[in-house]
C-alpha positions as CSV (number, residue, x, y, z in Angstrom):
1,X,-54.8,-4.2,-50.5
2,X,-54.8,0.1,-50.5
3,X,-52.4,0.1,-47.2
4,X,-50.4,-3.1,-49.1
5,X,-50.0,-1.1,-52.6
6,X,-49.1,2.0,-50.1
7,X,-46.4,0.0,-48.0
8,X,-45.1,-1.6,-50.9
9,X,-44.3,1.2,-52.9
10,X,-42.9,3.0,-50.1
11,X,-40.2,0.2,-50.0
12,X,-39.9,0.3,-53.8
13,X,-39.2,4.1,-54.0
14,X,-36.6,3.7,-50.4
15,X,-35.4,0.5,-52.0
16,X,-34.6,2.5,-55.7
17,X,-33.2,5.4,-54.4
18,X,-31.0,3.7,-51.9
19,X,-29.6,1.1,-55.0
20,X,-29.4,4.6,-57.5
21,X,-27.0,6.1,-54.6
22,X,-25.1,3.2,-54.0
23,X,-24.5,2.8,-57.8
24,X,-23.3,6.3,-58.7
25,X,-21.2,6.2,-55.5
26,X,-19.5,3.1,-57.1
27,X,-18.9,4.2,-60.4
28,X,-17.5,7.2,-59.2
29,X,-14.9,5.5,-56.7
30,X,-14.6,2.9,-58.6
31,X,-14.8,4.0,-62.3
32,X,-17.6,1.6,-63.2
33,X,-15.4,-1.6,-61.7
34,X,-16.7,-2.3,-58.3
35,X,-20.6,-2.6,-60.2
36,X,-20.3,-5.8,-61.4
37,X,-19.7,-6.8,-57.4
38,X,-22.7,-4.5,-56.8
39,X,-25.1,-6.8,-58.9
40,X,-24.2,-9.9,-57.8
41,X,-25.0,-8.5,-54.0
42,X,-28.3,-7.0,-55.2
43,X,-29.2,-10.3,-57.1
44,X,-28.2,-12.3,-53.9
45,X,-30.7,-9.4,-51.1
46,X,-33.3,-9.9,-54.0
47,X,-33.4,-13.6,-53.9
48,X,-33.1,-13.8,-50.5
49,X,-36.3,-11.7,-49.9
50,X,-37.9,-13.3,-52.1
51,X,-37.3,-16.7,-50.2
52,X,-38.5,-15.0,-46.9
53,X,-41.5,-13.6,-48.6
54,X,-42.9,-16.2,-49.8
55,X,-42.0,-19.0,-46.8
56,X,-41.4,-16.3,-43.9
57,X,-44.3,-13.5,-44.3
58,X,-44.6,-13.6,-40.3
59,X,-40.8,-12.4,-40.6
60,X,-41.4,-10.2,-43.2
61,X,-44.2,-8.4,-41.3
62,X,-42.2,-8.2,-38.1
63,X,-39.5,-6.9,-39.6
64,X,-41.4,-3.8,-41.0
65,X,-42.6,-3.4,-38.2
66,X,-39.4,-3.6,-36.2
67,X,-38.1,-0.9,-38.7
68,X,-41.2,1.5,-37.9
69,X,-40.9,1.7,-34.5
70,X,-37.3,2.2,-34.7
71,X,-38.0,4.9,-37.2
72,X,-40.5,6.5,-35.3
73,X,-37.7,6.3,-31.4
74,X,-35.2,7.6,-33.7
75,X,-37.4,10.8,-35.2
76,X,-38.8,11.7,-31.2
77,X,-35.5,11.3,-30.1
78,X,-34.1,13.8,-32.9
79,X,-37.2,16.1,-32.0
80,X,-36.7,15.6,-28.4
81,X,-33.1,17.1,-28.7
82,X,-33.7,20.1,-31.1
83,X,-35.9,21.1,-28.9
């Protein structure tokens, strides 16, 4: 339960930070005209994620593991490149 809370909290933080950054860039570059489009995209992604989380939990776990493995591989390669 604690691990799930940590993972979910980290995912929420990452999602929120990305959304806030994209929104700020959109507002600056389109004077706010692109924000309704972004809002529709966000709603679509939220709906798709909800459907996946309800009906295909195995896919969600597989996706999270894949992202974690890719992150670790990239991190190791960058660390080796610096050495």
